[in-house]
C-alpha positions in Angstrom: 69.6 67.9 83.8 68.7 71.2 82.3 66.3 71.2 79.4 65.8 73.4 76.4 62.4 73.4 74.6 61.8 74.9 71.2 58.8 74.9 68.9 59.4 72.4 66.1 60.3 73.8 62.7 60.0 72.2 59.3 63.7 71.2 59.4 62.9 69.1 62.5 60.5 66.8 60.6 63.0 64.0 60.0 64.0 64.0 63.7 60.3 63.8 64.8 59.6 61.0 62.3 62.6 59.1 63.6 61.4 59.5 67.2 57.8 58.7 66.3 58.8 55.4 64.6 60.9 54.4 67.6 57.9 55.1 69.9 55.6 53.3 67.5 57.9 50.3 67.5 58.0 50.4 71.4 54.2 50.5 71.3 53.9 53.9 72.9 52.2 55.4 69.9 49.7 53.9 67.5 48.4 56.5 65.0 50.8 56.2 62.1 48.9 58.9 60.3 50.5 61.5 62.6 53.6 61.3 60.3 51.6 62.5 57.3 50.3 65.5 59.3 53.7 66.8 60.6 54.1 69.7 58.1 50.5 70.8 58.6 50.8 70.7 62.4 54.1 72.7 62.4 52.8 75.3 59.9 49.5 75.8 61.7 51.1 77.6 64.6 49.2 75.7 67.2 45.8 75.4 65.5 46.1 71.6 65.3 48.3 71.2 68.4 52.0 72.1 68.9 55.1 70.0 68.5 58.0 70.8 70.7 61.6 69.7 70.4 63.2 68.7 73.7 66.9 69.3 74.0 69.4 68.4 76.7 71.7 70.9 78.4 74.3 70.9 75.5 71.6 71.6 72.9 71.3 68.0 71.6 67.9 66.9 70.3 66.7 64.4 72.9 63.0 64.0 71.9 59.8 65.6 71.0 56.3 66.3 72.4 53.0 66.9 70.8 50.4 68.8 72.8 47.3 70.8 72.3 43.6 71.2 73.1 41.4 68.2 72.8 38.4 69.9 71.2 36.1 66.9 71.8 36.8 67.1 75.6 37.5 70.9 75.7 40.7 70.3 77.7 44.4 70.4 77.2 46.2 67.1 76.3 49.7 65.9 76.2 49.3 63.6 73.2 52.9 62.3 72.9 56.2 62.6 74.5 59.2 60.6 73.3 62.7 60.8 74.7 65.5 58.9 72.9 66.8 56.0 75.0 70.2 57.5 75.5 68.6 60.5 77.2 66.1 58.7 79.4 66.2 58.9 83.2 67.6 62.4 83.1 64.3 64.2 84.0 63.8 65.6 80.5 60.2 64.3 80.2 59.4 65.4 83.7 60.8 68.9 83.1 59.0 69.2 79.8 55.7 68.3 81.5 56.3 71.0 84.2 57.1 73.5 81.4 54.0 72.7 79.5 51.8 73.0 82.6 53.0 76.6 83.0 51.4 77.4 79.6 48.0 76.3 80.8 45.7 78.6 82.9 42.7 77.6 84.9 42.0 74.3 83.1 42.8 70.7 83.3 45.2 68.6 81.3 44.9 65.0 80.4 47.2 62.3 79.2 46.6 58.8 77.8 49.3 56.2 78.5 49.3 52.6 77.3 48.8 50.4 80.3 51.2 47.7 79.2 53.9 49.7 77.4 54.1 53.1 79.0 54.5 52.2 82.7 57.4 54.6 83.2 55.4 57.5 81.7 52.5 56.6 84.0 54.8 56.8 87.0 56.1 60.2 86.0 52.7 61.6 85.6 51.5 60.2 88.9 54.6 61.6 90.6 53.7 65.0 89.1 50.2 64.9 90.6 48.1 63.5 87.8 45.2 61.4 89.0 44.0 58.2 87.3 40.5 58.4 86.0 38.3 55.4 86.5 37.5 55.0 82.8 40.0 53.5 80.3 40.1 53.6 76.6 40.5 50.5 74.5 41.4 50.0 70.9 42.0 46.7 69.0 45.8 47.1 69.8 46.1 49.1 73.1 44.5 49.8 76.4 45.0 53.4 77.7 45.0 54.7 81.2 43.7 58.3 81.3 45.2 60.6 83.9 44.3 64.2 84.6 45.5 67.2 86.6 43.8 70.5 87.3 46.1 73.5 86.7 
């Protein structure tokens, strides 16, 4: 399926919130404070990361992604990707990842995926050449697998 990717605008906030809450409920995301920062992130023009709207081939909003530079690790990171259920298994996430990789030059990119709840995402990243790091991250609620790819 073709994909259209746009930078999020302020009028996309309700859609992003909706997607985030669904992802939160499905235990893909855990930082509920993200919702409070949407306007700041969108207005910052990439300073605090960038939110993308992912659309299908007929221009219907299908999901969102939040990506940027992880300053602590000095590397790019795909923080969140969420595709609405009715648009899944149509290669939208895969095509977004390929799109985002083209924006990165001579660096690496990492992703964190919940080991128990994001198995499909882990498979997509592995299929695209991401390698699992030996270390994992744990919180009280989740255990993340970290994958990386050198671009």
